C-alpha positions in Angstrom: 136.1 70.4 81.3 139.4 72.4 81.4 139.5 75.3 84.4 142.5 77.1 85.1 143.3 78.3 88.7 146.2 81.3 89.6 148.7 78.0 90.0 147.1 74.9 88.0 145.4 73.5 85.3 142.1 71.4 86.1 140.6 69.0 84.1 137.7 66.7 84.8 134.8 65.0 83.6 131.3 66.9 83.8 130.4 64.9 86.9 133.6 65.5 88.4 134.1 61.8 89.3 137.6 62.3 88.2 140.1 65.2 88.3 143.7 65.6 87.3 145.7 68.5 87.8 148.9 70.1 86.2 151.4 72.8 86.9 150.4 75.8 85.6 153.6 77.6 84.8 156.1 74.6 84.6 153.6 73.1 82.5 155.3 70.1 80.9 155.3 67.3 83.7 152.0 66.1 84.7 149.6 65.1 86.0 150.6 65.9 89.3 148.0 64.3 91.0 144.8 61.9 89.5 141.7 61.3 91.4 139.4 59.0 91.0 136.2 59.7 93.1 138.6 61.5 95.6 141.4 58.3 96.0 144.2 59.8 94.5 145.9 57.6 92.0 148.8 59.0 90.5 151.2 61.6 91.9 154.5 63.0 90.8 154.1 62.2 86.9 157.1 63.4 84.8 160.4 62.7 83.5 164.1 63.6 84.3 167.6 63.5 82.1 170.2 62.6 84.6 169.5 64.1 87.6 167.3 67.3 86.4 163.9 66.7 86.6 161.5 68.0 83.8 160.0 70.0 86.1 162.4 72.7 85.5 161.4 73.4 82.1 161.3 77.2 80.9 157.8 78.0 79.7 157.7 79.3 75.7 154.2 78.7 75.7 151.5 76.9 77.4 148.3 76.4 75.2 144.9 75.1 76.6 141.5 74.0 75.1 138.8 71.8 74.2 137.7 70.2 70.8 135.5 67.3 70.0 135.4 65.8 73.6 138.7 66.1 74.7 140.6 68.7 76.8 144.1 69.4 75.6 146.7 71.3 77.3 149.9 71.5 74.9 153.6 72.8 76.5 156.5 74.3 74.3 159.5 75.1 76.5 163.4 73.9 77.2 165.4 72.5 80.2 168.4 74.3 81.4 171.0 71.1 80.7 174.6 71.5 81.0 176.1 74.7 78.9 172.9 73.9 76.4 169.1 73.5 76.4 167.0 70.6 75.5 164.2 71.6 73.7 160.5 70.0 75.6 156.9 69.7 74.1 154.2 67.6 75.7 151.2 67.3 74.5 148.2 66.0 77.0 144.8 64.9 75.8 142.3 64.2 78.4 138.6 62.2 77.0 136.4 59.9 78.9 138.5 58.2 81.6 141.9 58.3 79.4 144.8 60.2 79.1 147.2 60.3 76.0 150.3 62.0 76.2 152.9 62.9 73.7 156.0 64.0 74.4 158.7 65.7 72.1 162.7 66.1 73.1 165.2 67.3 70.7 168.7 67.0 72.4 171.5 69.8 71.0 174.7 68.9 69.6 177.2 68.0 71.9 173.9 67.0 74.4 175.3 64.6 77.2 172.8 62.3 79.0 174.1 61.4 82.1 173.3 57.3 82.6 169.1 58.2 83.0 166.7 59.4 80.8 163.2 58.9 82.0 159.9 59.4 79.9 156.4 59.3 82.0 157.9 58.0 85.5 155.3 58.3 88.4 153.8 57.4 92.1 150.9 55.2 92.6 150.3 56.4 96.1 148.4 54.2 99.0 147.6 50.4 98.8 147.3 48.1 95.7 146.3 44.7 95.2 148.1 43.4 92.4 148.5 44.3 88.8 148.6 42.7 85.3 151.6 42.9 82.7 151.3 42.8 79.1 154.8 41.7 78.1 156.2 44.1 75.3 156.2 43.1 71.5 159.4 41.5 71.4 158.7 39.6 74.3 155.0 38.2 72.9 157.1 37.5 69.8 159.0 34.7 71.7 156.1 33.7 73.7 155.4 35.7 76.4 152.6 36.0 77.7 150.2 38.1 79.9 150.9 37.9 84.2 149.2 38.7 87.1 151.2 39.3 90.1 150.1 39.6 93.6 151.4 43.0 95.7 153.2 42.0 99.0 152.3 43.5 102.3 155.1 46.3 103.2 157.2 45.3 105.5 159.9 48.2 106.4 161.7 48.2 103.0 161.3 49.0 99.6 160.7 45.9 97.0 161.0 45.7 93.2 158.2 43.5 92.0 159.1 43.6 88.1 161.9 44.8 86.4 162.0 44.7 82.1 164.6 46.1 80.1 161.7 46.5 77.5 158.3 48.7 77.9 155.8 46.7 79.0 153.0 47.6 76.3 150.7 47.9 79.3 150.9 47.6 83.4 146.9 47.3 84.7 147.1 47.9 88.4 144.2 47.1 90.7 143.1 48.8 94.4 141.3 46.5 96.8 138.2 48.0 96.6 138.1 47.0 92.4 139.2 50.7 91.0 141.7 49.9 88.4 144.6 52.0 86.6 146.5 50.9 83.2 149.7 52.7 82.2 150.5 51.7 78.9 153.0 52.9 76.2 151.9 54.1 73.0 151.7 52.8 69.8 155.7 54.1 68.6 157.0 50.9 70.8 160.5 51.1 68.2 160.9 54.3 69.9 161.1 53.3 73.1 163.2 50.6 72.3 165.5 52.6 70.6 167.1 53.5 73.5 168.5 56.9 72.4 170.5 55.2 70.0 172.6 53.2 73.3 173.0 49.7 73.4 170.1 47.7 72.3 168.0 45.9 75.7 169.3 49.4 77.7 165.8 50.7 78.8 165.1 50.1 82.3 161.3 49.3 83.4 160.6 49.1 87.3 158.0 48.6 89.4 159.1 49.0 93.2 157.0 48.6 96.6 157.2 51.3 99.0 156.1 52.6 102.2 153.6 55.6 100.9 152.7 53.3 97.4 153.9 51.4 94.1 156.9 53.5 92.2 157.0 52.9 88.2 160.0 54.1 87.0 160.2 54.3 83.1 163.1 54.6 81.4 164.4 54.7 77.7 167.6 55.0 78.6 169.4 53.1 81.6 173.4 53.0 81.2 176.6 53.1 83.2 178.3 55.8 81.5 177.4 59.1 80.1 176.1 59.3 76.7 175.9 62.0 73.6 172.5 61.1 71.2 172.2 61.9 68.5 171.0 65.9 68.2 167.3 65.2 66.5 163.7 65.2 67.6 162.4 62.2 69.7 159.1 61.7 70.5 157.3 59.4 72.6 153.6 58.6 73.4 151.9 57.0 76.3 148.6 56.7 78.0 146.6 56.2 81.2 142.9 54.6 81.8 141.4 54.9 84.8 137.9 53.2 85.8 135.9 51.5 88.3 135.2 47.7 88.5 131.9 46.9 87.2 130.9 50.4 85.6 130.2 49.4 82.7 127.3 51.2 80.7 124.1 48.7 81.3 122.4 47.7 78.0 118.4 48.8 78.2 116.3 45.7 77.0 117.0 45.7 73.7 117.6 42.8 70.7 120.6 42.4 69.1 121.0 42.3 64.9 124.5 40.8 63.7 125.5 43.4 60.6 126.1 41.7 57.3 128.6 42.7 54.6 128.6 42.1 50.7 131.1 40.2 48.9 132.8 44.1 48.9 132.9 44.4 52.1 130.3 47.0 52.3 127.8 47.0 55.1 124.4 45.7 54.1 121.6 48.3 55.8 119.1 47.0 54.1 119.4 43.9 56.3 119.0 46.4 59.5 116.1 47.8 58.0 114.2 44.6 57.6 115.3 43.2 61.2 114.2 47.0 63.6 110.7 46.4 62.5 110.4 42.9 63.9 111.2 44.0 67.8 109.6 45.9 70.6 112.7 46.5 72.1 115.6 48.9 71.4 117.7 47.7 68.5 121.4 47.3 68.5 123.9 46.4 65.8 126.3 43.8 66.4 129.4 45.4 64.5 132.3 42.4 65.5 135.5 43.5 63.8 137.1 40.4 63.7 134.4 39.4 60.8 135.5 42.4 59.0 137.3 41.9 55.3 140.5 43.3 55.4 143.7 43.4 52.8 146.6 42.0 53.3 148.3 45.7 53.7 146.1 46.5 56.6 146.8 43.6 58.7 148.7 43.1 61.5 152.2 41.2 61.1 153.1 39.1 64.7 156.7 39.3 64.8 159.7 40.3 63.1 160.2 36.4 61.9 156.7 36.8 60.4 157.8 40.0 58.7 161.0 38.2 57.1 158.6 35.4 55.6 155.5 37.3 54.6 153.4 35.6 57.1 150.0 37.9 58.2 147.4 37.6 60.5 143.6 38.3 59.7 143.3 41.0 62.5 143.4 44.9 61.5 146.4 47.4 62.6 144.7 50.3 63.9 148.1 51.8 62.6 147.2 51.8 59.1 144.9 54.9 58.1 142.6 53.0 56.0 141.6 51.0 58.7 140.3 54.2 60.5 138.7 55.0 57.3 136.9 51.9 56.8 135.4 51.7 60.5 134.3 55.3 60.5 132.2 54.8 57.1 130.5 51.8 58.7 129.6 54.2 61.9 128.8 56.9 59.4 126.1 54.2 57.5 124.5 53.4 61.0 124.1 56.7 61.8 121.5 56.9 59.1 119.5 53.7 59.8 116.3 55.0 61.1 115.0 53.3 64.3 118.4 51.8 65.1 119.3 53.0 69.0 122.8 51.6 69.3 125.8 49.6 68.2 127.7 46.9 70.4 131.1 46.7 69.5 133.1 43.2 69.4 136.5 42.2 69.2 138.1 45.6 69.0 141.5 44.9 70.5 145.4 46.5 70.2 147.4 44.1 69.5 151.6 44.1 68.7 152.5 44.8 65.0 155.7 44.4 62.9 154.7 45.6 59.8 156.8 48.5 58.9 155.1 49.9 56.4 152.0 51.1 58.6 153.9 53.4 60.4 155.9 54.6 57.5 158.9 53.1 57.9 161.5 50.5 56.0 163.4 48.3 57.8 164.2 44.2 56.7 163.2 43.1 60.3 160.2 45.2 60.4 159.4 48.0 63.2 157.4 47.2 66.2 154.4 49.3 66.9 151.1 48.7 68.9 147.9 50.2 67.1 145.8 50.9 71.0 146.5 55.0 69.5 144.3 54.2 66.9 141.8 52.4 69.0 141.2 55.6 70.8 141.5 58.6 68.3 138.5 55.9 66.8 136.7 55.6 69.7 137.4 59.4 70.6 135.4 60.3 66.9 132.6 57.5 67.3 131.8 58.9 70.9 131.9 62.5 69.4 130.1 61.6 66.0 127.6 59.4 67.8 126.8 61.6 71.0 123.4 61.9 69.7 122.1 59.8 67.3 123.6 56.0 68.6 124.8 54.5 71.8 128.1 53.0 71.5 128.9 50.1 73.9 132.1 47.8 74.5 130.7 43.9 74.9 132.9 43.2 78.4 133.0 39.9 80.5 134.9 41.7 83.1 138.5 40.8 81.9 139.2 43.7 79.4 141.6 46.4 80.8 140.3 50.3 81.5 141.8 51.2 78.2 139.2 48.7 76.2 136.3 48.4 78.4 135.9 52.2 78.6 136.2 53.0 75.0 132.7 54.4 74.7 132.3 56.0 77.5 
């Protein structure tokens, strides 16, 4: 649901459990607020170039619409910066309890960045008990693993709780009441790590405890001098996901039927049709993505060192179009099976990958990307496509972040 007042855009789910707002006139920044059950989770989201905040962007065009289960705001404008104009385009896509953001920044020739360039920095008001960090792709390649940190009580002085020079893939913050908020980097890891062409390891990502809550500072460039980036477009994608702890959709009394595939990797619908009449309960197909057959061009490469040695995993990379096509084909076939009530999805999880061709790049050491945006796109399509035909569920033991546990809500 997307509405407008005289001053702001209002985006909400049908039940209005969550509500986000964006400024109507200077629509380049946002969300300026995100509430879940009247609890303010996010405030003052936006970026900056030096000391110039993107909230000062001058709009050329702002477009809003709703399509295929997604509410969209598109902003096109410019930020007066020195003697020139930095062009900004922002696209916000809301679906379920999830927001995808794409930021396009185009620096004119000889445009100078004064030390700091931020995309999607934000405030997290109120009390938070802990956060879980999924390390950046490069750090994972060197053995770093997810880590949970307890947030101490504020005692009169700001405290930096975390600092990284490469963007974490995601950080999931937890309220004392169990509500969780995930802030994640998009698929384009290599862009975030390029630091506008400055020296490597020149980003800055900080979590700071303040009297009013937390600040998450996200800067693809943080250096000690003025810097003139190459005049060209720079694109950054990122996301938010939120949910109440334990808010999973409940399955009715049902039977599970594991899907079978033939030697060519095609779904065997005959097996489903034979099993469905045997039960007095609702029949749910179990779609386990780790049991599907993928070719070598579809799977992830876990590190730059594996890319050099052509060592591949057996897990699909959702940045590959053919992976998406194969998954959609399975869902379409399941929609045609009479008596099937729904689908339980297993092992639909994102991961970093260095296969350069997956993102149309060529680099001798591979190109770092993360396939979570592909998962979002598949889930949005499947939810919309199956809305009147099949119930979709993610198997969740309570350990999944909101981006994954809420994929089909």
